[in-house]
Backbone as CSV, one residue per row, in Angstrom:
resi,resn,N_x,N_y,N_z,CA_x,CA_y,CA_z,C_x,C_y,C_z
1,UNK,-6.112,-7.288,-21.954,-6.881,-6.057,-22.021,-6.351,-5.246,-23.205
2,UNK,-7.271,-4.740,-24.024,-6.834,-3.939,-25.165,-6.216,-2.642,-24.670
3,UNK,-5.374,-2.054,-25.499,-4.687,-0.824,-25.102,-5.654,0.287,-24.729
4,UNK,-6.726,0.472,-25.517,-7.654,1.574,-25.227,-8.399,1.342,-23.917
5,UNK,-8.806,0.105,-23.643,-9.483,-0.195,-22.373,-8.504,-0.051,-21.219
6,UNK,-7.301,-0.555,-21.399,-6.279,-0.438,-20.354,-5.940,1.007,-20.042
7,UNK,-5.812,1.831,-21.062,-5.523,3.254,-20.853,-6.667,3.950,-20.136
8,UNK,-7.898,3.648,-20.549,-9.068,4.260,-19.902,-9.148,3.846,-18.435
9,UNK,-8.884,2.574,-18.157,-8.944,2.087,-16.783,-7.846,2.719,-15.925
10,UNK,-6.647,2.840,-16.460,-5.563,3.509,-15.707,-5.921,4.961,-15.405
11,UNK,-6.509,5.648,-16.371,-6.920,7.047,-16.154,-8.014,7.134,-15.102
12,UNK,-8.989,6.240,-15.173,-10.092,6.241,-14.195,-9.572,5.943,-12.793
13,UNK,-8.656,5.007,-12.675,-8.095,4.675,-11.363,-7.272,5.831,-10.808
14,UNK,-6.529,6.509,-11.665,-5.736,7.664,-11.212,-6.654,8.764,-10.689
15,UNK,-7.753,9.019,-11.394,-8.714,10.024,-10.940,-9.347,9.604,-9.619
16,UNK,-9.765,8.358,-9.508,-10.375,7.870,-8.261,-9.399,8.022,-7.101
17,UNK,-8.131,7.717,-7.326,-7.141,7.822,-6.259,-6.882,9.269,-5.857
18,UNK,-6.989,10.206,-6.784,-6.828,11.622,-6.429,-7.940,12.074,-5.487
19,UNK,-9.110,11.452,-5.579,-10.229,11.804,-4.702,-10.115,11.163,-3.317
20,UNK,-9.190,10.252,-3.146,-9.009,9.566,-1.860,-8.124,10.422,-0.967
21,UNK,-8.725,11.412,-0.332,-7.983,12.373,0.476,-8.069,12.096,1.968
22,UNK,-8.775,11.041,2.334,-8.790,10.593,3.726,-7.720,9.527,3.891
23,UNK,-7.383,9.251,5.129,-6.462,8.159,5.443,-7.151,7.281,6.471
24,UNK,-7.139,5.961,6.224,-7.794,5.034,7.132,-6.820,3.952,7.585
25,UNK,-7.143,3.382,8.718,-6.455,2.205,9.226,-7.533,1.139,9.408
26,UNK,-7.288,-0.052,8.848,-8.273,-1.137,8.915,-7.616,-2.338,9.577
27,UNK,-8.331,-2.914,10.572,-7.789,-4.011,11.373,-8.687,-5.244,11.291
28,UNK,-8.088,-6.380,11.622,-8.828,-7.634,11.686,-8.586,-8.271,13.045
29,UNK,-9.653,-8.793,13.619,-9.532,-9.489,14.901,-8.769,-10.788,14.678
30,UNK,-7.740,-11.021,15.508,-6.895,-12.196,15.336,-7.046,-13.217,16.447
31,UNK,-7.654,-12.834,17.538,-7.798,-13.757,18.664,-8.147,-13.020,19.930
32,UNK,-7.805,-13.631,21.053,-8.090,-13.034,22.361,-6.912,-13.276,23.295
33,UNK,-6.743,-12.354,24.227,-5.751,-12.491,25.294,-6.396,-12.074,26.601
34,UNK,-5.955,-12.665,27.676,-6.443,-12.286,28.992,-5.616,-11.107,29.492
35,UNK,-6.309,-10.026,29.868,-5.660,-8.845,30.426,-5.301,-9.155,31.874
36,UNK,-4.004,-9.164,32.190,-3.537,-9.523,33.532,-4.000,-8.532,34.603
37,UNK,-4.202,-7.267,34.225,-4.622,-6.252,35.195,-6.100,-6.354,35.527
38,UNK,-6.933,-6.599,34.509,-8.387,-6.608,34.732,-8.968,-8.011,34.851
39,UNK,-8.234,-9.013,34.378,-8.754,-10.373,34.376,-9.732,-10.642,33.239
40,UNK,-10.004,-9.627,32.424,-10.955,-9.758,31.326,-10.249,-10.258,30.062
41,UNK,-10.997,-10.985,29.257,-10.493,-11.402,27.955,-10.727,-10.265,26.973
42,UNK,-9.686,-9.913,26.228,-9.769,-8.802,25.280,-9.335,-9.277,23.899
43,UNK,-9.944,-8.720,22.855,-9.553,-9.134,21.496,-8.164,-8.623,21.137
44,UNK,-7.496,-9.369,20.269,-6.234,-8.924,19.687,-6.505,-8.588,18.219
45,UNK,-5.722,-7.641,17.695,-5.974,-7.125,16.352,-4.691,-7.051,15.556
46,UNK,-4.824,-7.169,14.226,-3.715,-6.945,13.309,-4.180,-5.950,12.254
47,UNK,-3.373,-4.949,11.983,-3.702,-3.982,10.937,-3.442,-4.640,9.586
48,UNK,-4.464,-4.598,8.702,-4.340,-5.220,7.377,-4.200,-4.186,6.264
49,UNK,-4.565,-2.930,6.550,-4.453,-1.878,5.543,-4.330,-0.538,6.240
50,UNK,-3.404,0.267,5.769,-3.338,1.664,6.184,-2.942,2.482,4.963
51,UNK,-3.803,3.424,4.621,-3.519,4.224,3.446,-4.689,5.093,3.049
52,UNK,-4.669,5.580,1.811,-5.695,6.520,1.343,-7.058,5.854,1.176
53,UNK,-8.077,6.676,1.326,-9.453,6.201,1.181,-10.353,7.388,0.869
54,UNK,-11.543,7.062,0.439,-12.580,8.069,0.242,-13.843,7.539,0.907
55,UNK,-14.338,8.277,1.880,-15.586,7.924,2.554,-16.714,8.679,1.877
56,UNK,-17.766,7.946,1.525,-18.867,8.601,0.820,-20.195,8.005,1.249
57,UNK,-21.103,8.885,1.618,-22.481,8.495,1.856,-23.218,8.766,0.556
58,UNK,-23.802,7.736,-0.045,-24.427,7.898,-1.353,-25.642,8.800,-1.298
59,UNK,-26.198,8.978,-0.108,-27.344,9.869,0.042,-27.210,10.614,1.354
60,UNK,-27.491,11.897,1.319,-27.498,12.679,2.553,-28.814,12.487,3.302
61,UNK,-29.761,11.832,2.663,-31.073,11.603,3.261,-31.129,10.223,3.900
62,UNK,-31.097,10.137,5.230,-31.221,8.827,5.870,-32.640,8.281,5.689
63,UNK,-32.737,6.952,5.673,-34.038,6.283,5.569,-34.405,5.738,6.934
64,UNK,-35.634,5.996,7.361,-36.124,5.394,8.590,-36.638,4.004,8.256
65,UNK,-36.229,3.030,9.059,-36.699,1.672,8.866,-37.248,1.152,10.184
66,UNK,-38.123,0.185,10.113,-38.713,-0.437,11.290,-38.221,-1.874,11.335
67,UNK,-37.381,-2.189,12.306,-36.851,-3.540,12.456,-37.385,-4.130,13.751
68,UNK,-38.324,-5.029,13.617,-38.929,-5.699,14.778,-39.453,-4.697,15.800
69,UNK,-40.147,-3.693,15.320,-40.752,-2.712,16.201,-39.792,-1.651,16.698
70,UNK,-38.558,-1.699,16.289,-37.562,-0.706,16.694,-37.289,0.213,15.515
71,UNK,-37.437,1.499,15.717,-37.215,2.467,14.645,-35.727,2.784,14.545
72,UNK,-35.182,2.576,13.354,-33.766,2.817,13.103,-33.610,3.738,11.911
73,UNK,-32.466,4.380,11.821,-32.141,5.206,10.668,-31.003,4.541,9.922
74,UNK,-31.140,4.460,8.602,-30.159,3.772,7.785,-29.630,4.689,6.687
75,UNK,-28.336,4.630,6.462,-27.693,5.273,5.320,-26.816,4.223,4.657
76,UNK,-26.320,4.517,3.488,-25.523,3.533,2.754,-24.129,4.078,2.440
77,UNK,-23.248,4.150,3.439,-21.903,4.677,3.177,-21.016,3.635,2.506
78,UNK,-19.998,4.119,1.802,-18.969,3.263,1.229,-17.601,3.856,1.556
79,UNK,-16.620,2.994,1.635,-15.226,3.404,1.739,-14.553,2.910,0.472
80,UNK,-13.979,3.832,-0.285,-13.260,3.484,-1.514,-11.771,3.403,-1.220
81,UNK,-11.166,2.320,-1.679,-9.736,2.096,-1.513,-9.112,1.906,-2.890
82,UNK,-7.822,2.211,-3.043,-7.182,2.063,-4.349,-7.062,0.596,-4.766
83,UNK,-7.289,0.359,-6.048,-7.019,-0.964,-6.614,-5.582,-0.989,-7.119
84,UNK,-5.176,0.072,-7.775,-3.829,0.168,-8.329,-2.834,0.522,-7.222
85,UNK,-1.565,0.294,-7.501,-0.522,0.687,-6.550,-0.626,2.177,-6.255
86,UNK,-0.400,2.537,-5.001,-0.442,3.932,-4.585,0.664,4.119,-3.559
87,UNK,1.579,5.048,-3.777,2.701,5.229,-2.846,2.268,5.670,-1.451
88,UNK,1.034,6.115,-1.293,0.551,6.544,0.024,0.118,5.369,0.904
89,UNK,0.028,4.164,0.334,-0.307,2.986,1.141,0.918,2.616,1.961
90,UNK,0.771,2.597,3.290,1.903,2.283,4.154,1.861,0.859,4.682
91,UNK,0.704,0.185,4.535,0.600,-1.196,5.000,-0.497,-1.905,4.226
92,UNK,-0.203,-3.098,3.750,-1.201,-3.939,3.110,-1.604,-3.450,1.731
93,UNK,-2.744,-3.959,1.278,-3.339,-3.586,-0.002,-4.844,-3.696,0.158
94,UNK,-5.592,-3.006,-0.680,-7.047,-3.036,-0.538,-7.605,-4.443,-0.686
95,UNK,-6.932,-5.308,-1.456,-7.382,-6.687,-1.614,-7.262,-7.479,-0.311
96,UNK,-6.488,-6.969,0.653,-6.321,-7.635,1.952,-7.490,-7.379,2.891
97,UNK,-8.373,-6.455,2.535,-9.494,-6.074,3.403,-10.669,-7.001,3.143
98,UNK,-11.284,-7.512,4.233,-12.376,-8.471,4.136,-13.590,-8.019,4.942
99,UNK,-14.712,-8.653,4.679,-15.934,-8.405,5.435,-15.652,-8.645,6.921
100,UNK,-16.187,-7.791,7.760,-16.065,-7.792,9.221,-14.772,-7.169,9.740
101,UNK,-13.842,-6.774,8.865,-12.707,-5.983,9.334,-13.255,-4.641,9.807
102,UNK,-12.554,-4.005,10.733,-13.004,-2.709,11.245,-11.959,-1.650,10.933
103,UNK,-12.438,-0.450,10.696,-11.538,0.628,10.335,-11.857,1.914,11.056
104,UNK,-10.952,2.856,10.880,-11.114,4.183,11.470,-10.461,5.197,10.547
105,UNK,-11.119,6.340,10.403,-10.527,7.445,9.649,-9.485,8.075,10.561
106,UNK,-8.225,8.110,10.108,-7.150,8.644,10.953,-6.692,10.029,10.521
107,UNK,-7.059,10.437,9.300,-6.852,11.826,8.893,-7.775,12.140,7.732
108,UNK,-8.161,13.409,7.659,-9.065,13.854,6.600,-8.965,15.375,6.503
109,UNK,-8.024,15.852,5.702,-7.808,17.294,5.576,-9.044,18.066,5.114
110,UNK,-9.845,17.556,4.141,-11.001,18.339,3.701,-12.068,18.547,4.791
111,UNK,-12.153,17.634,5.776,-13.121,17.767,6.864,-12.575,17.045,8.091
112,UNK,-11.783,17.733,8.932,-11.178,17.092,10.094,-12.195,16.497,11.071
113,UNK,-13.452,16.910,10.994,-14.479,16.360,11.876,-14.760,14.889,11.632
114,UNK,-14.311,14.360,10.507,-14.525,12.949,10.181,-13.496,12.051,10.873
115,UNK,-12.387,12.633,11.313,-11.343,11.843,11.970,-11.929,11.163,13.207
116,UNK,-11.631,9.882,13.351,-12.143,9.098,14.467,-13.382,8.293,14.125
117,UNK,-13.968,8.539,12.952,-15.150,7.775,12.551,-14.758,6.313,12.403
118,UNK,-15.495,5.451,13.068,-15.231,4.017,13.011,-16.250,3.316,12.134
119,UNK,-15.824,2.259,11.478,-16.718,1.536,10.579,-16.341,0.064,10.529
120,UNK,-17.300,-0.739,10.071,-17.097,-2.168,9.840,-17.340,-2.447,8.373
121,UNK,-16.469,-3.213,7.739,-16.665,-3.596,6.343,-17.855,-4.552,6.300
122,UNK,-18.898,-4.159,5.560,-20.152,-4.912,5.555,-20.342,-5.770,4.306
123,UNK,-19.514,-5.556,3.288,-19.692,-6.329,2.066,-18.495,-6.172,1.149
124,UNK,-18.592,-6.825,0.005,-17.517,-6.804,-0.982,-17.898,-5.926,-2.167
125,UNK,-16.902,-5.625,-2.969,-17.141,-4.923,-4.234,-16.193,-5.525,-5.261
126,UNK,-16.743,-6.303,-6.138,-15.955,-6.928,-7.189,-16.624,-6.626,-8.524
127,UNK,-15.867,-6.090,-9.459,-16.384,-5.889,-10.803,-15.208,-5.830,-11.760
128,UNK,-15.465,-6.095,-13.012,-14.404,-6.245,-13.997,-13.593,-4.977,-14.212
129,UNK,-14.235,-3.858,-14.456,-13.510,-2.628,-14.794,-13.703,-1.563,-13.716
130,UNK,-13.321,-1.869,-12.516,-13.528,-0.946,-11.412,-12.362,0.031,-11.290
131,UNK,-12.693,1.276,-11.013,-11.649,2.286,-10.811,-11.217,2.360,-9.352
132,UNK,-12.007,1.786,-8.444,-11.681,1.770,-7.016,-12.384,0.574,-6.382
133,UNK,-11.897,0.144,-5.226,-12.572,-0.906,-4.469,-13.539,-0.203,-3.522
134,UNK,-14.833,-0.185,-3.876,-15.860,0.524,-3.106,-16.562,-0.455,-2.181
135,UNK,-16.189,-0.407,-0.913,-16.682,-1.376,0.064,-17.826,-0.776,0.874
136,UNK,-18.976,-1.452,0.909,-20.054,-0.973,1.775,-19.634,-1.142,3.240
137,UNK,-19.946,-0.134,4.045,-19.564,-0.166,5.454,-20.760,0.187,6.337
138,UNK,-20.646,-0.222,7.587,-21.569,0.212,8.640,-20.779,1.121,9.566
139,UNK,-21.251,2.320,9.760,-20.583,3.268,10.652,-21.032,2.942,12.071
140,UNK,-20.064,2.804,13.004,-20.452,2.507,14.381,-19.973,3.522,15.387
141,UNK,-19.197,4.497,14.984,-18.821,5.565,15.909,-18.423,6.791,15.121
142,UNK,-18.549,7.912,15.764,-18.161,9.184,15.151,-17.064,9.807,15.988
143,UNK,-16.173,10.547,15.322,-15.014,11.158,15.957,-15.307,12.066,17.084
């Protein structure tokens, strides 16, 4: 990478990371165990990432869609994670996060009402000169 491109990319990544004022925990299903008290089989999980993030809905206007006669509302949220090293990451790295991992916002000083929001990683984000790893997500619960 040329010096000017490398410098620009480092600056862009630093700015993107400053905007990551939420903290998320992202887990992956690892298997199942039988709960001795209930007799039910329950999933087991491993945390693959815990650290800064930025949750963003690209549009405040939800779209109504018709899926097999069922009316649904759709938005296109993303969770941005750091690509570069960040001292606020306490576990894993953004590259460790994969499609179908599930996450939760565990802190968000700018809007505490977002804490507890659950999501599933719905896709990947790969590009040559990215300032952040912007992963499309499906929101499945609110705090």
